Each structure stands twice: as structure tokens, then as C-alpha cells.
TILODO-891295 format. One record per residue (C-alpha): residue in three letters; x, y, z. Coordinates in steps of 0.02 Angstrom, whole numbers, padded with zeros to 5 digits, always signed. Example, Ala and Ser with C-alpha at 12.3 -4.5 7.8 and 13.67 -1.06 7.14 Angstrom:
2
ALA+00615-00225+00390
SER+00684-00053+00357
END
This chain:
446
MET-01547+00388+00171
SER-01547+00416-00017
THR-01626+00289-00133
PRO-01520+00192-00258
ALA-01594+00299-00397
GLU-01542+00459-00308
ARG-01368+00392-00278
ALA-01351+00343-00460
ALA-01409+00517-00511
ARG-01267+00592-00407
GLY-01143+00484-00499
LYS-01208+00536-00669
ALA-01207+00718-00615
ALA-01020+00701-00580
ARG-00995+00673-00766
LYS-01042+00856-00792
ARG-00902+00911-00675
VAL-00776+00788-00745
PRO-00829+00696-00904
ARG-00757+00522-00911
SER-00654+00570-01063
ALA-00574+00711-00963
ASN-00482+00582-00858
ALA-00371+00547-01008
SER-00272+00707-01002
TRP-00103+00732-00920
LEU-00006+00893-00939
PRO+00111+00948-00800
ALA+00058+01110-00718
VAL+00159+01265-00760
ASP+00207+01283-00576
ARG+00240+01096-00550
ARG+00370+01072-00414
ASP+00535+00987-00451
PRO+00513+00804-00396
VAL+00681+00806-00307
ALA+00625+00957-00205
VAL+00469+00861-00153
LEU+00575+00714-00096
GLU+00697+00825-00003
ARG+00555+00909+00089
GLN+00490+00739+00143
GLY+00662+00695+00208
ARG+00681+00842+00326
ASP+00614+00749+00477
ARG+00674+00575+00432
VAL+00826+00483+00498
PRO+00965+00572+00400
GLU+01083+00424+00384
LEU+00946+00319+00303
LEU+00901+00443+00165
PRO+01039+00383+00047
ILE+00958+00210+00054
ARG+00792+00286+00004
TYR+00866+00382-00142
GLY+00969+00231-00196
ARG+00816+00119-00198
MET+00713+00248-00294
ALA+00852+00273-00421
ALA+00852+00087-00465
SER+00715+00103-00597
PRO+00564+00208-00648
PHE+00450+00084-00557
ALA+00553+00100-00398
PHE+00544+00288-00417
LEU+00356+00280-00434
ARG+00344+00176-00275
GLY+00436+00309-00176
ALA+00356+00459-00259
ALA+00178+00452-00192
ALA+00196+00635-00138
VAL+00245+00687-00314
MET+00096+00601-00392
ALA-00024+00664-00258
ALA+00020+00843-00302
ASP-00003+00805-00487
LEU-00174+00727-00460
ALA-00227+00873-00350
ALA-00189+00993-00492
GLN-00325+00911-00599
PRO-00516+00921-00583
HIS-00591+00775-00486
THR-00762+00693-00475
GLY-00796+00730-00292
LEU-00851+00549-00270
THR-00760+00516-00107
VAL-00697+00350-00038
GLN-00567+00302+00090
LEU-00416+00303-00024
CYS-00272+00183-00004
GLY-00168+00332-00059
ASP-00031+00224-00135
ALA-00120+00090-00234
HIS+00023+00030-00344
LEU+00042-00152-00394
LEU+00161-00200-00254
ASN+00044-00135-00120
PHE-00073-00282-00150
GLY-00033-00454-00084
LEU-00071-00604+00025
TYR-00091-00611+00213
ALA-00181-00715+00344
SER-00356-00675+00402
PRO-00396-00693+00588
GLU-00466-00864+00543
ARG-00293-00910+00472
THR-00348-00922+00292
LEU-00252-00832+00156
VAL-00334-00681+00076
PHE-00279-00563-00062
ASP-00302-00378-00029
LEU-00223-00207-00015
ASN-00081-00213+00111
ASN-00008-00038+00132
PHE-00103+00107+00211
ASP+00029+00235+00259
GLU-00053+00365+00146
THR-00236+00318+00171
PHE-00355+00467+00173
PRO-00530+00512+00111
GLY-00526+00575-00068
PRO-00592+00554-00247
PHE-00598+00372-00298
GLU-00511+00399-00464
TRP-00347+00449-00381
ASP-00318+00269-00324
VAL-00372+00201-00493
LYS-00250+00316-00582
ARG-00104+00268-00470
LEU-00140+00084-00496
ALA-00153+00107-00684
VAL+00010+00205-00693
SER+00101+00069-00596
VAL+00040-00061-00722
ALA+00098+00044-00869
VAL+00270+00074-00793
ALA+00290-00110-00744
ALA+00240-00172-00917
ARG+00367-00061-01002
GLU+00505-00111-00881
ASN+00465-00293-00917
GLY+00496-00259-01102
HIS+00315-00280-01155
SER+00260-00197-01316
GLU+00161-00036-01308
VAL+00006-00130-01365
ARG+00025-00255-01223
ALA+00065-00119-01096
ARG-00096-00032-01147
ALA-00194-00195-01133
ALA-00129-00232-00958
THR-00166-00055-00900
ARG-00341-00060-00971
ALA-00369-00229-00886
ALA-00336-00149-00716
VAL-00464-00012-00747
ALA-00591-00131-00824
GLY-00569-00244-00673
TYR-00610-00098-00560
ARG-00760-00040-00662
THR-00842-00211-00683
ALA-00816-00253-00499
ILE-00889-00090-00434
ARG-01040-00110-00547
ARG-01067-00287-00483
LEU-01050-00228-00303
ALA-01173-00087-00335
GLY-01307-00219-00357
LEU-01272-00307-00192
GLY-01338-00272-00017
GLU-01235-00187+00118
LEU-01187-00342+00217
ALA-01144-00438+00058
VAL-01024-00299+00007
TRP-00950-00288+00182
HIS-00912-00475+00187
GLU-00844-00482+00009
ARG-00663-00539-00001
VAL-00539-00627-00115
ASP-00494-00796-00039
ALA-00322-00841-00102
ASP-00362-01026-00117
GLY-00478-00981-00261
LEU-00346-00888-00361
PRO-00273-01040-00453
HIS-00445-01082-00519
LEU-00457-00912-00604
VAL-00324-00955-00734
ARG-00324-01085-00871
SER-00137-01107-00896
ALA-00063-01249-00793
ARG+00102-01154-00783
ARG+00018-01000-00710
ARG-00082-01107-00587
CYS+00081-01184-00526
ARG+00157-01011-00501
ILE+00009-00955-00398
GLU+00010-01113-00294
ASP+00196-01091-00261
SER+00164-00913-00203
LEU+00028-00973-00085
THR+00142-01107-00014
ARG+00282-00980+00017
ALA+00160-00860+00100
ARG+00096-00994+00219
ARG+00274-01025+00277
ARG+00304-00840+00318
THR+00250-00847+00499
SER+00328-00782+00660
LEU+00397-00957+00692
HIS+00483-00955+00522
ALA+00550-00780+00558
LEU+00622-00843+00722
GLY+00749-00946+00623
THR+00792-00811+00497
LEU+00788-00651+00601
THR+00856-00709+00769
GLU+01001-00799+00852
VAL+01042-00857+01028
VAL+01177-00752+01112
GLY+01232-00797+01288
GLY+01081-00908+01310
ARG+00959-00769+01259
ARG+00863-00750+01097
ARG+00911-00590+01004
ILE+00869-00511+00835
ILE+01013-00531+00712
GLN+01111-00376+00664
ASP+01120-00329+00480
PRO+01169-00145+00476
PRO+01110-00027+00411
LEU+00950-00124+00371
LEU+00928-00207+00539
GLU+01014-00136+00693
PRO+00991-00165+00880
ALA+00880-00037+00966
GLY+00985+00070+01081
ALA+00947+00086+01266
PRO+00841+00246+01242
ASP+00738+00167+01101
MET+00717+00005+01200
ALA+00654+00101+01351
SER+00534+00202+01242
LEU+00465+00046+01156
ARG+00430-00037+01323
LYS+00347+00122+01385
ILE+00231+00146+01236
PHE+00186-00039+01230
SER+00048-00014+01359
ASP-00023+00135+01263
TYR-00029+00030+01105
ARG-00113-00110+01203
SER-00257+00007+01248
THR-00305+00029+01064
LEU-00340-00157+01043
ALA-00507-00241+01076
GLU-00522-00312+01252
GLU-00501-00495+01205
ARG-00345-00453+01104
ARG-00269-00360+01250
LEU-00287-00521+01350
LEU-00200-00617+01212
LEU-00059-00490+01200
ASP-00034-00498+01389
ARG+00017-00680+01371
TYR+00175-00627+01279
ARG+00333-00556+01356
PHE+00453-00430+01279
LEU+00621-00506+01224
ASP+00709-00389+01103
ALA+00688-00248+00977
ALA+00783-00182+00827
ARG+00773-00038+00704
LYS+00724-00097+00530
VAL+00730-00015+00359
VAL+00573-00055+00258
GLY+00504-00021+00084
VAL+00555+00119-00033
GLY+00452+00273+00005
SER+00453+00234+00191
VAL+00642+00228+00209
GLY+00699+00357+00335
THR+00543+00350+00440
ARG+00567+00269+00610
CYS+00527+00085+00609
PHE+00563-00054+00734
ILE+00525-00237+00754
VAL+00491-00315+00923
LEU+00514-00497+00968
LEU+00392-00566+01096
ALA+00380-00742+01169
GLY+00220-00829+01222
ARG+00207-01001+01300
ASP+00394-01032+01276
ALA+00540-00985+01163
ASP+00461-01082+01020
ASP+00302-00977+01026
PRO+00361-00810+00953
LEU+00268-00656+00896
PHE+00350-00521+00791
LEU+00270-00349+00790
GLN+00320-00202+00681
ILE+00310-00025+00749
LYS+00311+00102+00608
GLU+00308+00290+00616
ALA+00147+00366+00548
ARG+00158+00538+00472
LYS+00037+00650+00381
SER-00030+00570+00223
VAL+00041+00643+00063
LEU-00142+00677+00017
GLU-00183+00787+00167
GLN-00119+00952+00100
HIS-00226+00931-00055
LEU-00393+00880+00022
PRO-00514+00934+00160
ASN-00472+00884+00337
GLY-00497+00701+00380
PRO-00583+00629+00534
TYR-00425+00579+00630
ALA-00301+00695+00716
HIS-00178+00556+00759
PRO-00082+00491+00606
GLY-00068+00317+00681
HIS-00255+00312+00712
ARG-00281+00369+00531
VAL-00178+00224+00464
VAL-00261+00094+00576
ALA-00438+00156+00544
GLY-00406+00165+00356
GLN-00336-00011+00353
ARG-00482-00080+00453
LEU-00603+00003+00335
LEU-00521-00048+00172
GLN-00466-00226+00209
ALA-00591-00368+00206
ALA-00501-00454+00351
GLY-00385-00367+00472
ASP-00231-00397+00578
ILE-00286-00437+00756
PHE-00135-00343+00827
LEU-00162-00182+00729
GLY-00154-00030+00844
TRP-00076+00141+00868
THR+00015+00246+00996
THR+00113+00407+01025
GLY+00300+00392+01054
PRO+00442+00506+01107
GLN+00438+00687+01046
GLY+00255+00665+01006
ARG+00289+00553+00855
ALA+00144+00443+00801
PHE+00166+00257+00771
TYR+00059+00109+00723
TRP+00087-00074+00767
ARG+00051-00230+00667
GLN+00115-00407+00643
LEU+00278-00421+00547
ARG+00255-00596+00480
ASP+00079-00659+00460
MET+00085-00771+00306
LYS+00120-00618+00198
GLY+00168-00633+00015
SER+00180-00522-00138
ALA+00186-00549-00325
GLU+00347-00547-00425
ILE+00297-00413-00548
ALA+00463-00411-00640
ALA+00443-00596-00685
MET+00270-00576-00764
ASP+00243-00600-00949
PRO+00107-00496-01035
LYS-00031-00621-01000
ASP+00015-00640-00816
LEU+00027-00452-00791
ARG-00141-00424-00876
GLY-00225-00550-00762
TYR-00141-00484-00606
ALA-00186-00305-00650
ALA-00368-00353-00671
LEU-00365-00439-00501
CYS-00291-00284-00418
GLY-00421-00174-00501
ALA-00564-00282-00438
THR-00486-00289-00264
LEU-00471-00099-00258
ALA-00655-00085-00307
ARG-00704-00198-00163
ALA-00605-00089-00042
HIS-00684+00071-00108
ALA-00859-00005-00100
ARG-00843-00021+00090
SER-00819+00166+00119
GLY-00886+00259-00032
ASP-01049+00268-00127
ARG-01025+00119-00243
ILE-01190+00154-00330
ALA-01140+00332-00375
ILE-00968+00276-00432
ALA-01043+00137-00537
ALA-01162+00261-00618
TYR-01019+00379-00656
LEU-00916+00239-00735
GLY-01060+00173-00839
GLY-01076+00011-00936
THR-00959+00059-01080
ASP-00769+00059-01080
ALA-00754+00249-01098
PHE-00678+00267-00924
ASP-00560+00120-00954
HIS-00486+00200-01110
ALA-00473+00372-01031
ILE-00378+00313-00877
THR-00267+00205-00987
ASP-00220+00357-01092
PHE-00180+00453-00934
ALA-00078+00310-00863
LEU+00031+00290-01016
ALA+00062+00478-01023
TYR+00103+00485-00837
ALA+00218+00335-00858
ASP+00319+00446-00975
GLN+00320+00579-00839
THR+00383+00449-00715
VAL+00530+00407-00829
THR+00570+00593-00842
ASP+00559+00617-00653
HIS+00668+00464-00624
ALA+00799+00542-00739
VAL+00791+00703-00636
LEU+00828+00601-00480
ASP+00973+00514-00568
ALA+01042+00682-00621
ALA+01031+00748-00444
VAL+01127+00597-00381
THR+01259+00615-00516
ALA+01279+00800-00478
GLY+01300+00764-00292
VAL+01140+00855-00244
LEU+01078+00692-00166
THR+01181+00549-00097
ALA+01119+00377-00149
ALA+01172+00210-00079
PRO+01147+00086-00222
GLY+01099-00093-00194
VAL+01054-00079-00010
END
């Protein structure tokens, strides 16, 4: 095991490969692929009738485009030199992939909450994607360029100061570090902002399976069924229903023994196909309604197709052959507290899936409603939360040494983010042009 001094020396040595100032540059590669071509390639094995929903959602704004274009940005990051300081990446660390959820102890925590693209890679790729999302969001909210820069820099500074603090802690202290949501209101001075946070916490606490029972289901012929809302929520056909029942036992085997016992106390009632997110639209996703003690004791699980991470073609092979296992293992590693029903399985035609709770006191921030001060504070929180996640899997001491005690890295990543935000606007316009020309079919407002 290397000493802290040796680990710090590795981090400083990385500055010779990639000086901190070098992170500022963004110039598209000469052979950069057309972003629409990247999206079309992703869509080849997705549900064809759902692709117009994906393109329609991405066409809504540059931020929506960024959300769905993780593959585009992954290729752009891979074309640049990187530090070689590896962590378990979220792979899609934009602002809306952070949020609230319940810990196994039923307390609210704030953390990363999307791991479809998780994969080992250079730490700065996540930091850059987060920073770009802040820059794009700030501009869409009508903030001045000065304030957009300040919010973006706050995200990077939040990451740097947190990783440097964590570098000084012991291993168990880092492992148990988490952001308890109840403490969030105390981090702000403004009474108005405290009220907003407390309202968000209250709404999240209400988002349970029991609450979903009233909004997602109805009683038909004396039996509880998931409501139809095509094309976003449609009944699972007989073949899909049979497959879901069949793979349920395989999923069960990936849970810890005590959680298998808990799951066995629920019975299968109904299932439906569900459209989720922006970038995920077109992948196969279902929700399953289970009942425990009685009809008023529901459990909703989500079964989502797991595919290769958009990062895989750009990085060395990862440790997991099964995409569902990759997602689950990455989530367990990065999150401070995990979903007790998180597991994976293989479905029909060899497709990989992972399972998790659909409603578990989850909540997300309303980015579009944030003024400059709110966005700056939220960006800093996301940056610090990302640092905590990275510290669990990567060499936090080496990363802290690379970042240093000055704000050189903060300014460099901010320059990159603002330049790449311009690229995002350009790419969004390319998507719009493809829709207008009939190259892609988009379903607006779905």
C-alpha cells in the first residue's frame, strides 16, 4: 500500500501529462462525428416507435439536448488528453442526475441518482460534464455571462475543496460520508431559499409506493391495475408479462439473503412499459406492481434495460461483463446509501436489465426556476457530492494533489465548460435542422 506522500506525488506527476491549465481548451476534433449520426447509431437497437419521443425531448432546449447526448460528449472528452487518475465515473453527472432519495434507514439523503453510464475512467470527465450542465442551465435561465461563469466555477470549486477535505480523512470516515437532506436548509441564509428546500423535502417524503398507488393505478374488475397513458405508460403484453415473471427469480438471486426473504413476502400484480428520462427513451423499461401484506402495502419496482456505457468504447475494459451488473455495482460504489432492492438480471434475447425501486421518496431540483444565487449554491453542492462519490473508488489523495490549493483547476474547467456550452447550442441546432429536414422524426411535448 502506498503512503499518502507517494499517492500525492502521483497526483502531482499527472500535472506533467495534463497541466491543470490544459483542461481549459475545447476545440472539436477534425474528424468529430456528426452528433445526429451518434444519436442514430444509439437508436438502432432501441424500440423504434419510441425514438421520436427521444428526439422530441432532446430538441426542446440545449439543456435537454445535453441530457440526451452523453455519447456525444463522451467521444469529445476521449479526444482530449486525460490525467489517468481513475475513479468509478457516474458517466452522466449533469445537474439533474443529482437528487433526493431514501436511505435504507428511511432518512432522506442527497446524492447522485443515475448510473446508466457508470464506468471506470479519469475523474475530470465527470467534473467537466457537471460544469457544462451548469453553464448551459445558467444561460437558459437568462443569467448573465458573469453569473453563468460564477455558477460553473462554484461547481468545480465545490468538487476541489471537498476532495481536498476528504483526502485528509481516514478510509472509514470517507466511506460513511454522506449528505443528509435534513441539513440542507441550514446551509443557506435566505429564508426564502430555506422554504424552497423544505418544500422539496416534504414533496420527496410523500413520493412513496403508497402515494404511487393512487396516482399510477386503478381498480378494474375488482383487481388493481397500472393506469394506461400511451405511449408513456402502456400495459405489458402477454409475452412481456411472462418474461418479467420468469426473470424475477433471477433478479432475486442478486439480492442479499435477507432482502430475498423480504421480496418473497410480495406477490406480483401487474406490469407496464414505461418511457423514462431523455437519453434513455427507446431502451426497454417496465414498472412492476407488487403487493405485500394486503392491497394497501404496495411496492413498485422499475426494470430498466442496461446497455454498454457510452464510455466503454473510449476506455480500457471494465471489471463487469454484464451491463446490469455494471450499473448496480457502480451505483453501490458511488452512492453513500443504496436501494435495498437494487439488482440485475438477463432477459429475453440476452438483453441485460437492472431492477430498483420506482418510488422511494425521490425528488429532484427545479433547475429552470433557480435564480443566479440558487444555481450557484446548488452547483457547489453537486460538485461536493460528486467529490464524495469519487473519493470512495479513486485515489482521493492523488486527485487532491493534482487539483492543488489554488483555483487554477476551477478556472480551467470553467473556461472549458463555457466553450462546450457553445458547442452544445450548435449541436442542438444540428438536431433541430435534422428534424426540420425530415431526417429524424420528433414527437414534441411528449
